[in-house]
C-alpha positions as a printed Julia matrix, in Angstrom:
559×3 Matrix{Float64}:
   0.0     0.0    0.0
   1.41    3.4   -0.99
   1.92    5.89   1.79
  -0.45    8.87   1.81
   1.04   12.38   1.55
   3.18   13.1    4.58
   1.59   15.42   7.14
   3.53   18.39   8.5
   3.55   18.69  12.31
   4.86   21.5   14.49
   6.72   20.33  17.61
   8.71   21.98  20.39
  10.78   19.07  21.73
  14.44   18.88  20.78
  17.49   16.71  21.4
  17.25   13.7   23.68
  13.73   14.66  24.81
  12.54   14.23  21.22
  14.12   10.82  20.62
  12.86    9.61  24.0
   9.24   10.49  23.19
   7.73    7.31  21.69
   4.91    9.2   19.96
   7.3    11.55  18.15
  10.48    9.51  17.8
  11.56    8.43  14.29
  14.84    6.82  15.3
  17.24    6.69  12.34
  14.53    8.07  10.02
  14.95   11.69  11.12
  15.91   13.61   7.97
  19.16   15.57   7.79
  17.18   18.83   7.99
  15.35   17.6   11.11
  18.62   16.56  12.7
  19.93   20.12  12.2
  16.74   21.85  13.31
  16.05   19.78  16.42
  19.52   19.37  17.86
  20.01   15.73  16.94
  23.47   16.01  15.37
  25.77   13.31  16.69
  22.94   11.47  18.44
  22.16    9.13  15.53
  24.17    7.05  13.04
  24.85    8.84   9.76
  22.5     6.89   7.5
  18.96    8.27   7.17
  16.71    5.21   7.07
  13.41    4.81   5.31
  10.63    3.21   7.32
  10.89    0.13   5.1
  14.57   -0.21   6.02
  13.7     0.15   9.69
  11.05   -2.56   9.39
  13.58   -4.92   7.82
  15.77   -4.4   10.86
  12.82   -4.9   13.2
  11.85   -8.12  11.45
  15.43   -9.39  11.6
  15.62   -8.72  15.35
  12.13  -10.14  15.89
  12.97  -13.38  14.06
  16.16  -13.86  16.07
  14.27  -14.02  19.38
  14.26  -17.58  20.73
  10.65  -17.72  22.0
   7.26  -16.08  21.67
   7.71  -14.55  25.12
  10.96  -12.93  24.03
   9.22  -11.67  20.88
   6.47  -10.17  23.05
   9.07   -8.41  25.2
  10.84   -7.13  22.09
   7.65   -5.74  20.53
   6.69   -4.0   23.75
  10.13   -2.41  23.9
   9.66   -1.18  20.33
   6.27    0.24  21.31
   7.95    2.03  24.21
  10.5     3.79  22.01
   8.86    4.3   18.59
   5.09    3.93  18.38
   4.8     4.83  14.7
   7.29    2.16  13.66
   5.69   -0.41  15.95
   2.21    0.18  14.54
   3.4     0.16  10.93
   5.26   -3.1   11.52
   2.19   -4.57  13.2
  -0.12   -3.44  10.4
   2.06   -5.04   7.73
   2.65   -8.27   9.7
  -0.7    -8.9   11.38
  -0.69  -12.69  11.09
   2.61  -12.81  12.92
   2.09   -9.99  15.41
  -1.44  -10.54  16.74
  -0.68  -13.93  18.39
   2.4   -12.37  20.02
   0.91   -9.1   21.26
  -2.37  -10.75  22.2
  -3.64  -14.29  22.59
  -2.09  -16.73  23.2
   1.27  -15.17  24.16
  -0.15  -12.32  26.23
  -1.4   -14.85  28.79
   2.18  -15.82  29.61
   3.28  -12.18  29.61
   0.57  -11.35  32.17
   1.55  -14.3   34.33
   5.18  -13.11  34.45
   4.48   -9.36  34.29
   6.46   -8.33  37.36
   9.48  -10.32  36.19
   9.59   -8.93  32.63
   8.64   -5.35  33.59
  10.72   -2.77  31.69
   8.94    0.56  31.55
   5.71    2.14  32.82
   2.82    2.32  30.37
  -0.76    3.19  31.23
  -2.33    4.09  34.57
  -2.43    1.94  37.7
  -5.19    2.91  40.14
  -5.31    1.34  43.6
  -7.3     1.84  46.81
  -4.53    4.26  47.83
  -5.9     6.63  45.17
  -9.34    7.05  46.73
 -10.4    10.67  46.73
  -7.86   11.76  44.12
  -8.6     9.79  40.97
  -9.44   12.96  39.06
  -5.96   14.28  39.85
  -4.31   10.98  38.89
  -6.12   10.77  35.55
  -5.58   14.46  34.83
  -1.84   13.78  34.87
  -2.34   11.5   31.84
  -3.71   13.65  29.0
  -4.86   11.92  25.82
  -5.95   12.83  22.33
  -9.55   13.82  21.7
 -12.19   11.09  22.16
  -9.9     8.54  23.8
 -10.38    4.8   24.05
  -9.85    3.47  27.58
  -9.42   -0.26  28.09
  -9.66   -1.04  31.79
  -9.37   -4.28  33.74
  -9.45   -5.22  37.41
  -7.19   -8.17  36.51
  -9.33  -10.89  38.07
 -10.23  -13.03  35.05
  -7.31  -12.7   32.67
  -8.11  -14.89  29.64
  -8.26  -18.46  30.96
  -5.6   -18.05  33.64
  -7.5   -16.15  36.32
  -6.34  -13.53  38.82
  -3.03  -11.98  37.72
  -3.05   -8.87  39.89
  -1.15   -5.98  38.35
   0.02   -8.33  35.59
  -3.36   -7.96  33.96
  -2.12   -4.66  32.51
  -0.83   -6.7   29.56
  -4.43   -7.1   28.38
  -5.33   -3.38  28.01
  -1.96   -2.69  26.37
  -2.46   -5.54  23.91
  -6.08   -4.64  23.19
  -5.21   -1.01  22.49
  -2.45   -2.06  20.1
  -5.21   -3.91  18.23
  -7.45   -0.82  18.31
  -4.72    0.99  16.41
  -3.9    -1.87  14.05
  -7.52   -2.78  13.43
  -9.3     0.57  13.35
  -6.57    3.17  13.12
  -7.27    4.72  16.51
  -4.28    7.03  16.96
  -2.03    5.84  19.82
  -2.33    9.23  21.52
  -6.02    8.37  22.01
  -5.29    5.03  23.7
  -5.17    4.75  27.48
  -4.67    1.38  29.26
  -5.81    1.33  32.89
  -5.46   -1.26  35.62
  -7.81   -1.08  38.58
  -5.35   -2.82  40.87
  -7.64   -3.67  43.77
  -5.37   -6.36  45.17
  -5.02  -10.03  44.33
  -6.04  -13.36  45.8
  -3.29  -15.11  43.88
  -1.16  -16.49  46.71
   1.79  -17.11  44.41
   1.92  -13.43  43.46
   1.53  -12.22  47.05
   4.47  -14.41  48.06
   6.66  -13.32  45.14
   9.26  -10.73  46.27
   9.3    -9.34  42.7
   5.53   -8.74  42.52
   4.87   -5.08  41.64
   1.15   -4.75  42.36
  -0.96   -3.64  45.31
   0.13   -6.32  47.76
  -3.17   -6.93  49.54
  -6.11   -9.33  49.18
  -8.76   -8.19  46.7
 -11.25   -5.71  48.05
 -14.88   -6.76  47.74
 -18.39   -5.46  48.31
 -18.95   -1.8   49.06
 -15.22   -1.01  49.1
 -14.91   -2.34  45.55
 -18.12   -0.75  44.26
 -17.27    2.68  45.62
 -13.81    2.53  44.02
 -15.31    1.7   40.62
 -17.88    4.48  41.12
 -15.1     6.97  41.76
 -13.2     5.74  38.71
 -16.23    6.17  36.44
 -16.94    9.64  37.77
 -13.3    10.62  37.28
 -13.44    9.4   33.66
 -16.61   11.43  33.09
 -14.87   14.57  34.35
 -11.4    14.14  32.85
 -12.28   12.36  29.58
 -15.91   13.31  28.89
 -15.82   12.04  25.28
 -14.12    8.74  26.02
 -15.15    5.18  25.2
 -14.53    2.73  28.05
 -14.03   -0.95  27.28
 -14.37   -3.17  30.35
 -12.0    -6.1   30.04
 -11.46   -9.37  31.94
 -13.6    -8.64  34.99
 -14.77  -11.77  36.81
 -18.4   -12.9   36.59
 -18.85  -11.67  40.15
 -18.67   -8.08  38.9
 -18.77   -7.99  35.08
 -22.53   -7.95  34.43
 -23.23   -5.63  37.34
 -20.63   -3.11  36.16
 -21.87   -3.26  32.58
 -25.49   -2.67  33.55
 -24.66   -0.04  36.16
 -22.72    2.23  33.82
 -23.69    1.45  30.23
 -26.16    4.34  30.06
 -24.1     6.85  32.02
 -20.85    6.52  30.04
 -20.1     5.27  26.55
 -18.9     1.77  27.39
 -19.13   -1.92  26.63
 -17.7    -5.19  27.91
 -15.7    -7.03  25.28
 -15.85  -10.4   27.07
 -19.65  -10.22  27.25
 -20.66   -8.17  24.22
 -17.68   -8.34  21.88
 -17.55  -12.14  22.05
 -21.3   -12.26  21.47
 -20.96  -10.07  18.38
 -18.17  -12.31  17.06
 -20.3   -15.45  17.4
 -23.27  -13.7   15.82
 -21.03  -12.63  12.94
 -19.84  -16.19  12.35
 -23.41  -17.49  12.23
 -24.41  -14.63   9.93
 -21.65  -15.77   7.55
 -23.07  -19.3    7.68
 -26.5   -17.9    6.87
 -25.16  -15.9    3.94
 -23.56  -18.94   2.32
 -25.92  -21.77   3.29
 -29.28  -20.08   3.7
 -29.7   -21.52   7.21
 -31.05  -18.63   9.25
 -29.86  -17.85  12.74
 -33.35  -18.47  14.13
 -33.36  -22.01  12.72
 -30.18  -23.21  14.49
 -30.22  -25.29  17.66
 -27.38  -23.89  19.73
 -25.62  -25.33  22.77
 -23.36  -22.99  24.76
 -20.85  -24.62  27.11
 -19.85  -22.06  29.72
 -22.29  -20.0   31.77
 -20.02  -17.13  32.72
 -20.15  -13.61  31.35
 -19.17  -14.66  27.81
 -21.65  -17.53  27.63
 -24.58  -15.5   28.92
 -23.62  -12.56  26.7
 -23.57  -14.83  23.65
 -26.94  -16.28  24.57
 -28.48  -12.82  25.01
 -27.28  -11.45  21.67
 -28.2   -14.62  19.76
 -31.67  -14.4   21.28
 -31.94  -10.81  20.09
 -30.79  -11.86  16.61
 -33.34  -14.68  16.48
 -36.12  -12.33  17.53
 -35.05   -9.87  14.83
 -35.8   -12.69  12.37
 -39.28  -13.21  13.82
 -38.65  -15.8   16.54
 -40.82  -15.72  19.65
 -39.64  -16.12  23.22
 -40.81  -19.73  23.07
 -38.82  -20.33  19.87
 -35.7   -18.91  21.51
 -36.12  -21.06  24.62
 -36.32  -24.14  22.42
 -33.18  -23.3   20.44
 -30.68  -21.89  22.96
 -29.25  -24.09  25.73
 -26.55  -23.17  28.26
 -24.4   -25.49  30.38
 -22.09  -24.71  33.27
 -19.5   -27.0   34.88
 -22.25  -29.12  36.46
 -24.4   -29.52  33.36
 -27.45  -27.98  31.71
 -28.96  -24.92  33.35
 -32.55  -25.92  34.12
 -35.12  -23.91  36.04
 -35.17  -25.11  39.62
 -31.74  -26.72  39.56
 -29.97  -26.04  42.82
 -27.38  -23.31  43.36
 -28.17  -21.23  40.28
 -27.03  -17.61  40.49
 -29.54  -14.99  39.33
 -27.57  -14.64  36.07
 -27.77  -18.38  35.4
 -31.4   -18.61  36.47
 -32.3   -15.99  33.89
 -31.02  -18.16  31.0
 -32.0   -21.57  32.42
 -34.21  -23.88  30.33
 -37.8   -24.4   31.51
 -38.1   -27.63  33.5
 -41.02  -28.75  31.32
 -38.81  -28.59  28.2
 -36.51  -31.38  29.45
 -38.83  -33.56  31.53
 -39.39  -36.06  28.7
 -35.72  -36.3   27.72
 -34.0   -39.66  28.14
 -30.82  -38.79  30.05
 -27.99  -40.69  31.66
 -27.42  -38.37  34.62
 -28.69  -35.36  36.52
 -27.71  -32.56  36.05
 -27.96  -33.22  32.32
 -24.56  -33.51  30.63
 -23.32  -32.3   27.26
 -23.86  -35.53  25.29
 -27.47  -35.8   26.45
 -28.11  -32.14  25.6
 -26.65  -32.56  22.12
 -28.65  -35.76  21.54
 -31.99  -34.4   22.72
 -31.73  -30.99  21.06
 -30.17  -32.33  17.82
 -27.75  -29.41  18.14
 -26.43  -27.78  14.98
 -24.04  -25.4   16.77
 -21.86  -25.9   19.84
 -19.99  -22.97  21.39
 -17.33  -23.29  24.06
 -16.47  -20.48  26.48
 -15.79  -22.68  29.49
 -12.01  -22.57  29.69
 -12.05  -26.37  30.13
  -9.74  -28.07  27.62
 -11.23  -31.02  25.75
 -14.77  -30.65  27.11
 -16.2   -31.17  23.6
 -16.17  -34.97  23.59
 -15.93  -37.3   20.63
 -19.44  -38.61  21.36
 -20.91  -35.1   21.3
 -19.28  -34.18  17.99
 -20.2   -37.47  16.31
 -23.78  -37.0   17.48
 -23.89  -33.52  15.96
 -22.58  -34.87  12.66
 -25.5   -37.31  12.57
 -28.05  -34.57  13.21
 -26.84  -32.01  10.66
 -24.82  -31.98   7.44
 -22.51  -29.15   8.58
 -22.15  -29.01  12.36
 -20.66  -25.74  13.57
 -18.1   -26.21  16.33
 -16.69  -23.12  18.06
 -14.2   -23.86  20.88
 -13.46  -20.25  21.79
 -11.59  -20.37  25.11
  -8.14  -18.79  25.28
  -5.26  -19.4   25.41
  -4.73  -22.39  23.1
  -4.19  -24.78  26.0
  -7.74  -24.07  27.25
  -9.54  -24.75  23.97
 -12.59  -26.99  24.34
 -11.46  -29.09  21.36
  -8.58  -29.43  18.95
  -9.67  -28.73  15.35
  -7.95  -31.81  13.93
  -9.9   -34.01  16.36
 -13.19  -32.3   15.47
 -12.46  -32.85  11.77
 -11.78  -36.55  12.4
 -14.87  -37.09  14.57
 -17.15  -35.33  12.05
 -15.52  -36.94   8.97
 -14.51  -33.46   7.81
 -18.08  -32.11   7.86
 -17.71  -29.68  10.78
 -17.14  -25.97  10.31
 -14.61  -25.1   13.01
 -13.48  -21.74  14.38
 -11.37  -21.24  17.48
 -10.53  -18.45  19.9
  -6.77  -18.8   19.47
  -5.01  -19.49  16.16
  -4.7   -23.09  14.97
  -3.01  -24.47  11.87
  -5.11  -25.72   8.93
  -6.23  -29.35   9.09
  -5.2   -31.73   6.31
  -7.58  -34.58   5.42
  -6.32  -36.51   2.43
  -5.96  -34.02  -0.4
  -8.22  -31.48   1.34
  -6.93  -28.62   3.48
  -9.48  -27.16   5.89
  -8.77  -23.65   7.12
  -9.55  -22.91  10.76
 -11.03  -19.46  11.18
 -10.14  -17.52  14.29
 -13.06  -16.02  16.16
 -10.88  -13.13  17.26
 -12.66  -10.23  18.93
 -10.32   -7.91  17.01
 -12.83   -8.21  14.17
 -15.46   -6.31  16.16
 -14.24   -4.32  19.16
 -12.07   -1.81  17.21
 -14.93   -1.17  14.78
 -17.45   -0.8   17.6
 -15.22    1.79  19.25
 -14.46    3.59  15.99
 -18.1     3.79  14.92
 -19.41    4.87  18.32
 -16.78    7.59  18.75
 -17.03    8.86  15.17
 -20.68    9.86  15.65
 -20.37   10.81  19.32
 -22.69    8.05  20.55
 -23.78    8.29  24.18
 -24.04    4.53  24.7
 -23.45    1.18  22.99
 -26.86   -0.39  22.47
 -27.63   -4.07  21.92
 -28.78   -3.24  18.41
 -25.37   -1.69  17.68
 -23.71   -4.96  18.73
 -26.06   -6.94  16.51
 -25.24   -4.58  13.64
 -21.53   -5.21  14.25
 -22.13   -8.96  14.0
 -24.07   -8.6   10.76
 -21.33   -6.48   9.24
 -18.71   -9.05  10.21
 -20.76  -11.86   8.68
 -20.98   -9.9    5.44
 -17.18   -9.67   5.26
 -16.71  -13.43   4.76
 -16.6   -14.15   1.03
 -17.49  -17.4   -0.7
 -13.88  -18.44  -1.21
 -13.14  -18.09   2.5
 -16.28  -19.97   3.46
 -15.58  -22.81   1.03
 -12.1   -23.16   2.54
 -13.71  -23.78   5.93
 -13.6   -20.32   7.5
 -16.54  -18.35   8.88
 -14.3   -15.44   9.84
 -12.05  -13.3    7.62
  -8.3   -13.53   7.52
  -6.65  -11.25  10.05
  -5.02   -9.3    7.21
  -8.49   -7.95   6.33
  -9.05   -6.46   9.76
  -8.97   -2.8    8.66
 -11.54   -3.37   5.92
 -13.69   -5.32   8.38
 -13.36   -2.55  10.98
 -14.54    0.03   8.44
 -17.63   -2.04   7.7
 -18.32   -2.69  11.39
 -17.81    0.99  12.28
 -20.2     2.12   9.55
 -22.88   -0.35  10.64
 -22.44    0.63  14.31
 -22.57    4.35  13.52
 -25.71    3.94  11.41
 -27.39    1.93  14.14
 -26.4     4.47  16.81
 -28.16    7.16  14.81
 -31.18    4.89  14.23
 -31.33    4.15  17.98
 -31.28    7.85  18.84
 -28.02    7.71  20.81
 -26.14    9.8   18.21
 -26.97   12.77  16.01
 -27.37   12.24  12.23
 -24.23   12.88  10.19
 -23.97   13.81   6.51
 -21.15   11.51   5.31
 -20.5     8.65   7.69
 -17.96    6.87   5.49
 -15.8     9.97   5.22
 -16.21   10.67   8.95
 -14.98    7.19   9.8
 -12.14    7.27   7.3
 -10.9    10.55   8.78
 -10.57    8.88  12.16
  -8.42    6.0   10.87
  -4.74    6.83  11.35
  -2.19    5.26   9.03
   1.29    5.03  10.6
   3.73    7.2    8.64
   6.37    9.6    9.88
   5.25   13.23   9.56
   7.58   16.03   8.55
   8.52   18.05  11.63
   8.84   21.81  11.74
   9.89   23.97  14.69
   7.05   25.37  16.75
């Protein structure tokens, strides 16, 4: 892709302050005129590099690293010293970079955060900051209409409470906001609500850098989050907040408590739901099987599972399904088995999505609570979705049973990282005799069956959350509605062409993420206007395009 015309930017920094500013630094690409003007003579090697030359050097250094963890450390160090070069390298090497900066490698980076720590990035808020969060956030100015990704670190991917180490998630997600939707890095703010940790290993580690206390709970926790939200409203009134990796104990409550008071959404609940909806919309586009006609089993009754169920129900109803139709086509299991009305120890969240007792009374079952194989057999499931974090929970019997009930079973083991996937794609292909359409949360290699190569699509939330943020911010939306999320899913489904679908994928290739984000952003912006949470705009496509930064070095002039 040819670079657009270079912008001209006025700056006041000179000398070492300039080369130490990651947003402004060009490294060896400072021109000879800039070296004269800004006091850089003698600070850099003689050769003036092009960005392409710099990327060759970055790739050479990247490839020499002995492990994915070392590559993650290297990329973060590049981000810390030259953000433009980092983002250009990421944009041109997405297939390689996304698994390193995000899942699966980020899980290991979070686990060892205090041991690999190099340089501060983002904002850490702790209970020590009560009463002064406005002051703390005010010390971290951002570009206009910032994106804030915030976590309390309790449910990091599939590895649980990582304390302050959870900061790796907001940093990684925001790198994907820039790669996927062109959100300028000056608009990106990662935040850790470090409210303590119940991870005994971390508390005993002399190198642990976080708030070294047990997690606060109850009113202490709620009041801290309240103060954080109010501080965001005052300091960043036009911000989008993405809630990330909060445990089920708090995630739904936080989402519902604040979704109408600040522009915000929860990627684990709503982004994952939009991704699944998008995959099933792609299936509908290429097979004619409507969403409302699927029989869907969801394994995992946490925030992601319930969020998926809610958005799929909304999508079915948009196609004319009744509440009774939905109840007969959406089934949710937790670690004990099927959620059924009246089953003991159901939380209010689980009770809300439990199946009516009358719907299962006539089922022949082997055990109570009802297990996965019996659910698949009795519902004749066409889709199975895994967000349980339990590796291998999709059994051979369940997959073979699906293959008998439908010509193209859809199997989505979505848990991250790779080691927590509910099934291995090669096993699913074998058990279904190659009939299953498989997509996973983490990347997996294609599956070879004889002379046939089956691609494994990645149900990566990067296909929706950057576009949701871009579209909502572009039109100044006041909230992210359920209809906006459904629109994001539809747009994603429309981005999967026939060739991709025939190869086995129901999600695009990661290299298409910017085009997908444009489509998602446009659909989200249009729906925001239709829902009355944003004012009408004259040219939405141009508005969105203007907000998408492409990483090139500007020409600097003295302010």
